[in-house]
C-alpha positions in Angstrom: 70.9 115.9 83.7 68.7 116.6 86.9 70.3 118.2 89.7 69.9 116.5 93.0 67.6 118.0 95.7 67.8 118.7 99.2 66.0 115.4 100.3 66.4 111.9 98.9 69.0 109.7 96.7 71.6 111.5 94.8 70.6 112.3 90.9 72.6 109.5 89.6 73.3 106.1 91.5 76.6 104.3 91.4 76.6 102.4 88.4 75.1 105.1 86.4 77.4 107.6 87.5 80.4 105.4 86.4 78.8 104.8 83.3 78.3 108.7 82.5 82.0 109.2 83.7 84.0 106.4 82.2 84.9 105.4 79.0 82.2 103.3 77.4 82.9 99.5 78.2 86.0 100.1 80.3 84.9 99.8 83.9 86.3 96.7 85.5 85.4 95.9 89.2 87.8 95.4 91.9 85.3 94.0 94.2 85.0 90.4 95.7 82.3 89.5 98.2 82.2 91.5 101.1 83.4 89.8 104.5 81.1 88.8 106.8 80.9 90.7 110.0 77.3 90.2 111.5 75.0 86.7 112.5 72.2 89.0 113.7 69.2 87.8 111.9 68.0 91.2 111.5 70.8 93.0 110.3 71.2 90.0 107.7 67.9 90.8 106.9 68.7 94.5 105.9 71.5 93.4 104.2 69.5 91.0 102.0 66.8 93.6 101.4 69.4 96.4 100.6 71.4 94.2 98.0 67.6 93.4 96.6 66.8 96.9 96.2 70.0 98.7 95.2 71.2 95.6 92.8 74.8 95.9 94.5 76.2 93.9 97.3 77.6 96.5 99.4 77.4 100.4 99.9 80.4 100.9 97.7 81.7 100.3 94.3 85.3 99.8 93.2 87.3 99.1 90.1 89.1 101.1 87.2 88.2 102.5 84.3 89.4 104.5 81.8 88.7 108.2 81.4 89.8 109.6 77.7 91.6 106.8 77.4 93.7 107.2 80.8 93.3 104.6 83.5 91.9 105.6 86.8 91.1 104.0 90.0 87.3 104.5 91.2 85.6 104.5 94.4 81.7 104.9 94.1 79.2 105.1 97.1 75.6 103.5 96.0 73.5 105.4 98.4 70.5 103.2 97.8 72.2 100.4 99.5 71.4 101.4 103.6 71.8 105.1 102.8 75.4 104.7 101.5 76.7 104.0 105.1 80.1 102.6 105.7 80.6 99.2 108.1 83.2 96.9 107.9 82.9 95.3 104.6 82.5 98.4 102.7 85.6 100.0 104.6 87.6 96.9 104.2 86.5 96.8 100.3 87.7 100.7 100.1 90.7 100.4 101.6 92.0 97.1 99.2 90.9 99.5 96.5 92.9 102.4 97.5 95.8 100.0 98.4 95.7 98.4 94.9 95.6 101.9 93.2 98.5 103.1 95.3 100.1 99.8 94.2 99.6 100.4 90.4 100.4 104.0 90.7 97.0 104.8 89.5 95.0 108.4 90.2 91.9 107.9 92.3 88.6 109.2 91.9 86.0 109.2 94.7 82.5 109.8 94.1 80.8 109.9 97.7 77.0 109.8 98.5 76.8 108.5 102.5 74.9 109.0 105.7 78.2 108.2 107.3 79.0 105.4 109.5 76.5 102.2 109.6 75.0 102.5 112.9 74.0 98.6 112.9 77.4 98.1 112.7 78.6 100.6 115.9 81.7 101.6 117.2 84.0 99.7 115.1 82.7 100.4 111.9 82.9 104.2 113.2 86.9 103.1 114.1 87.2 101.9 110.4 87.0 105.3 109.0 90.4 106.0 110.3 91.8 103.0 108.1 90.1 104.6 105.1 91.7 107.7 105.7 95.1 105.8 106.4 95.1 104.3 103.1 94.2 107.4 101.4 97.2 109.4 103.6 99.4 106.7 102.2 98.1 107.1 98.5 98.9 110.8 98.6 102.1 110.1 100.3 103.2 108.3 97.0 102.8 111.6 95.1 99.5 110.2 93.2 96.3 112.2 92.7 93.3 111.8 94.6 90.2 113.5 93.5 86.7 113.7 95.5 83.3 114.4 94.1 81.0 114.9 96.6 77.4 113.9 95.7 73.8 114.5 97.0 74.0 113.5 100.2 77.5 113.1 102.0 77.5 113.5 105.7 78.9 112.5 108.5 81.8 110.2 109.2 82.4 109.9 105.2 82.6 113.5 104.9 84.6 113.7 107.7 87.1 111.3 106.5 87.7 110.1 102.7 85.6 112.7 101.6 87.7 115.9 102.7 90.7 114.7 102.0 91.0 115.8 98.0 93.8 117.4 96.4 90.9 118.5 94.4 87.4 118.6 95.6 84.1 119.1 93.2 80.3 118.5 94.3 77.1 117.6 92.7 74.8 121.2 92.3 72.7 121.5 95.1 74.0 118.5 97.3 73.5 118.1 101.0 77.0 118.1 102.1 77.6 118.2 105.9 79.4 116.9 108.9 76.2 116.8 111.2 73.2 115.1 109.4 69.6 117.1 109.5 67.7 114.1 110.8 70.3 114.1 113.9 70.5 117.7 114.6 66.7 117.9 114.4 66.4 114.9 116.9 69.1 116.7 119.5 67.9 120.1 118.9 64.4 119.8 118.6 64.6 122.1 115.1 65.7 122.1 111.6 69.0 122.9 110.8 69.5 126.4 108.9 68.6 126.1 105.2 71.4 126.9 102.8 74.2 126.1 105.1 75.1 122.2 104.0 74.9 123.0 100.2 77.2 122.4 97.8 77.4 126.2 96.6 77.6 127.5 100.1 80.7 125.2 100.6 82.2 126.4 97.3 81.8 129.9 98.7 83.5 129.4 101.9 86.7 127.6 100.1 85.5 123.8 100.8 84.6 123.1 97.3 86.6 123.7 94.4 83.7 123.9 92.1 80.1 122.7 91.4 79.9 120.1 88.6 76.8 118.1 87.3 77.8 114.4 86.7 78.2 114.6 82.9 80.9 117.3 83.4 82.9 115.4 85.6 85.0 113.2 83.1 86.0 116.6 81.3 87.3 118.1 84.7 89.2 114.8 85.7 90.9 114.8 82.0 91.9 118.5 82.6 93.4 118.4 85.7 95.3 114.6 85.1 96.5 116.2 82.2 98.0 119.3 83.7 99.5 116.9 86.3 101.5 114.9 83.6 105.4 115.2 83.8 107.1 116.3 80.8 107.6 113.3 78.5 110.8 112.0 78.4 113.3 113.5 76.2 111.4 116.6 76.0 114.1 119.4 75.2 114.8 121.7 77.9 113.3 125.4 77.1 115.8 127.8 75.9 116.8 130.7 78.1 114.8 133.5 76.7 116.6 136.0 74.7 116.9 139.2 76.6 116.4 141.2 72.9 116.6 144.9 73.4 116.8 146.3 76.7 115.3 149.4 77.7 117.2 152.0 80.2 116.6 151.1 83.7 114.2 153.6 84.7 114.2 155.2 88.5 113.0 153.6 91.2 109.7 156.2 91.8 109.4 155.5 87.8 109.2 151.8 88.0 107.1 152.1 91.3 104.8 154.3 89.3 104.8 151.7 86.3 103.6 149.1 88.5 100.8 151.0 89.5 99.2 151.8 86.4 95.8 150.0 86.4 96.2 148.4 82.8 99.4 146.7 84.1 99.3 142.8 83.3 98.8 140.5 86.1 98.6 136.9 87.0 95.3 136.3 85.2 96.9 138.2 82.1 100.2 135.6 82.3 97.8 132.3 83.0 95.5 133.6 79.9 98.0 134.7 77.6 101.5 132.6 78.2 100.6 129.2 79.8 99.6 126.0 77.7 96.4 125.2 80.3 95.5 126.2 83.7 92.7 125.1 86.2 92.0 127.5 89.2 91.1 126.3 92.3 89.2 128.1 95.2 89.6 128.6 99.0 92.2 127.0 101.6 90.0 124.0 102.0 89.4 124.5 105.3 86.3 127.2 105.7 87.8 130.2 103.7 87.7 131.7 100.2 90.3 134.8 100.5 90.0 136.7 97.0 93.3 138.3 96.9 95.5 135.4 95.6 95.0 132.9 92.9 95.8 129.3 93.1 96.1 127.0 90.0 97.4 123.7 88.5 99.0 125.7 85.5 101.7 124.3 82.7 104.5 126.8 81.4 105.5 125.1 78.1 106.4 121.5 79.2 106.4 122.1 82.8 103.2 121.5 85.2 103.6 123.4 88.3 101.2 124.6 91.2 101.1 128.3 90.9 100.5 131.1 93.7 100.1 134.6 92.4 98.9 137.7 94.1 95.8 139.2 92.6 96.4 142.8 91.6 92.5 143.6 90.7 91.3 141.9 94.0 88.9 143.7 96.1 90.5 143.6 99.3 94.0 143.7 100.7 95.9 140.2 100.7 94.6 138.8 104.0 95.2 136.0 106.4 92.9 134.0 104.4 94.6 134.5 101.2 97.9 133.2 103.1 96.1 130.3 104.3 94.9 129.6 100.2 99.0 130.1 99.3 99.8 127.5 102.4 97.3 124.8 100.7 99.4 125.4 97.5 102.2 124.6 99.1 101.1 121.5 100.5 99.4 120.5 97.1 102.9 120.9 95.4 104.3 118.8 98.2 101.9 115.9 97.8 102.1 116.0 93.7 105.6 116.6 93.7 105.1 119.6 91.5 107.5 122.5 91.3 105.7 125.6 93.0 105.7 129.0 91.5 105.0 132.3 93.1 104.2 135.5 91.4 104.2 138.5 93.8 102.1 141.5 92.9 100.9 143.2 96.1 101.1 146.8 97.4 101.0 145.5 100.9 98.7 142.9 102.9 95.8 144.1 104.9 96.2 146.8 107.6 93.2 146.1 110.0 91.5 144.7 113.2 90.1 141.7 111.1 93.7 140.8 109.8 95.1 141.3 113.3 92.5 138.9 114.3 93.0 136.6 111.8 96.5 136.1 112.3 98.0 137.7 109.7 101.5 137.9 111.2 101.6 134.5 111.8 100.8 133.5 108.4 103.4 135.3 106.8 105.7 133.9 109.1 104.5 130.2 108.4 104.4 131.2 104.8 107.8 132.0 105.0 109.0 128.9 106.9 107.0 126.7 104.6 108.7 127.7 101.6 112.3 127.8 103.0 111.8 124.3 103.7 109.5 122.9 100.3 110.7 119.8 99.2 110.0 120.6 95.6 111.7 122.7 93.3 110.6 126.8 93.5 110.5 129.6 91.6 109.3 133.1 92.7 108.4 136.1 90.3 108.1 139.5 91.4 105.7 140.4 88.9 105.0 144.0 89.9 104.5 145.9 93.2 106.1 144.0 96.0 105.3 145.6 99.4 105.9 144.5 103.0 105.3 141.3 104.4 102.8 140.3 101.8 105.4 140.2 99.3 108.1 138.3 101.3 105.6 135.9 102.0 106.0 133.9 98.8 109.5 135.5 97.8 111.9 132.8 99.2 112.8 130.3 96.2 115.8 128.2 94.3 115.2 130.6 91.6 113.9 134.3 91.6 112.9 136.5 88.5 112.0 139.6 88.4 109.8 141.7 85.6 112.1 145.0 84.9 110.2 147.5 86.7 109.0 145.1 89.3 110.6 146.4 93.0 110.2 145.1 96.6 110.3 147.0 99.8 109.6 146.6 103.3 106.8 149.6 103.3 105.4 151.8 100.7 107.5 154.1 99.7 105.2 157.0 101.0 105.3 155.0 104.5 109.1 154.7 104.5 109.3 158.3 103.9 106.9 159.3 106.7 109.2 157.2 109.1 112.4 158.6 108.0 111.8 162.2 107.3 108.1 162.7 108.5 107.4 163.9 104.6 105.6 161.2 102.5 106.3 163.4 99.6 110.0 162.5 99.9 109.0 158.6 98.9 110.8 158.8 95.2 114.1 159.8 97.4 113.7 157.3 99.9 112.9 154.3 97.3 115.9 155.1 95.2 118.2 155.2 98.2 116.4 151.7 99.5 117.5 149.9 96.3 113.9 148.6 95.7 114.3 147.8 91.7 114.6 144.9 89.9 118.0 145.7 88.7 119.6 147.0 92.4 117.9 143.2 93.8 119.5 141.4 91.0 123.0 143.4 91.7 123.0 142.4 95.5 122.0 138.6 94.3 118.3 138.6 95.4 117.0 138.2 91.7 118.6 135.4 89.7 117.3 137.2 86.2 115.3 140.5 85.2 112.9 139.8 82.4 112.7 142.9 80.2 109.9 145.2 79.8 110.2 147.0 76.4 109.7 149.4 77.8 106.7 149.0 80.0 104.8 145.5 80.3 101.2 147.4 80.3 102.1 148.5 76.5 103.2 145.1 75.4 101.0 142.6 77.7 101.1 139.5 75.2 104.7 139.8 74.5 105.7 140.4 77.8 103.6 137.5 79.3 105.2 135.0 76.9 108.7 136.1 78.0 107.7 135.6 81.5 106.1 132.4 81.2 109.2 131.4 79.1 111.6 132.1 81.6 109.9 130.6 84.2 109.6 127.2 82.1 113.1 127.7 81.7 114.3 127.9 85.3 111.7 125.2 86.4 113.2 122.6 83.9 116.7 123.5 85.5 116.0 122.4 88.8 116.3 118.7 89.7 113.7 117.4 91.9 115.7 115.1 93.7 118.5 117.2 94.6 119.3 117.7 98.3 121.9 120.4 97.8 118.4 122.5 96.4 117.2 123.3 100.1 121.0 123.8 101.4 121.6 126.6 98.3 118.0 128.0 99.0 119.1 128.8 102.9 122.3 129.5 102.0 121.1 132.3 99.4 119.1 133.9 102.0 121.9 133.8 104.9 124.6 135.5 102.7 122.1 138.6 101.3 123.8 141.9 102.8 126.7 140.6 104.1 129.9 142.1 102.7 132.3 139.9 100.3 
């Protein structure tokens, strides 16, 4: 299929896109005649010409269909109708469709292609963007998925309202996507807008778009995502508690630390690849940043769907503020979709440089901790390997805490702690032992609920270890009741009691 270019209409019109994405013959329109909003003869003539040219009665089509047999509500822009612009009639059609999707508890797929607010209707049309936003917000507040496909072009008020609110957002290849339309920029500034900025690919690089997909790839991704979000089927038996099996002798603190620093030790990507039923990786904060030190994904551990946040031991750069803002996107996603949150901690420490300071690293650590303490959904955290400093603490507070047998947690790298205490980094093994950093030490003081054995080292059994860990995560998530008011109290009480005598 031909991708969109940087000018002109989308590569696929609304009707053709729906025929491509939905199961054959499944589309059912929800549209009634557009509300009459003007008596101006010139504007009425424009509307009549737009209807004749586009074959639609307004700039949006709404309704429902099936994607791989699953009912899905759809909103789809028709760009050839006055540039896909949104006036009062189009916005009312959108709001009614979103409200119906919410009432019928249907996932919602929005496919935009628009120049923004309809100038012929002035300020009142502009204000209606807030009504569309309110309807989408209510849909998401009901725990229902909202997926967005940004087509060429998507600009102005559409991008600044219902085009930017997706739980997951994907875009058409080479699509022009931006708040300020190029024509408006040229008229205001007397020069062309810099090329390459308002493109789908650039937005993906900056964490605003999760993926760039051709129209014929969209159905498969929607199917994949919605299947991942399905709750366990009623009557699904809980996952059995994994057998501990033979337990290797507990290593010294320094031996455990050395083990977690092995370059071949399995990390979060290995757990996803080797031990989850399925997963979809997402990209960036959705707010203009794309940290590379933290993985955000939808994943299934056995029967249990979740949002997964995992620190990437193979990242090029230390964990920075952008990574923690990606983490906070994941926390919002879990809350809005009412999914359990699983965090996996494996970091040698957060970034220690001027850019991290100026980017608000300390504040992001604090906000991550605060969000986790108060998160309304079930939470499980996993000490997967190294657990150094604030970068580790930012993802730790949870209803249940698991630790790999050789994992550890410390306020600083042991070498740094030894330098502070003794002026000698060479005393790191001694300091680590005294600090009680090991998984076993943390279990004995109540900071860790369960230790997942390594037999004897995860790097020597990556597949078996990853499956053992995934089974433990599934079991813990399955035991946590989603609507349990005592859960939040217990989460805080656990932190309140740590280290106190008795």
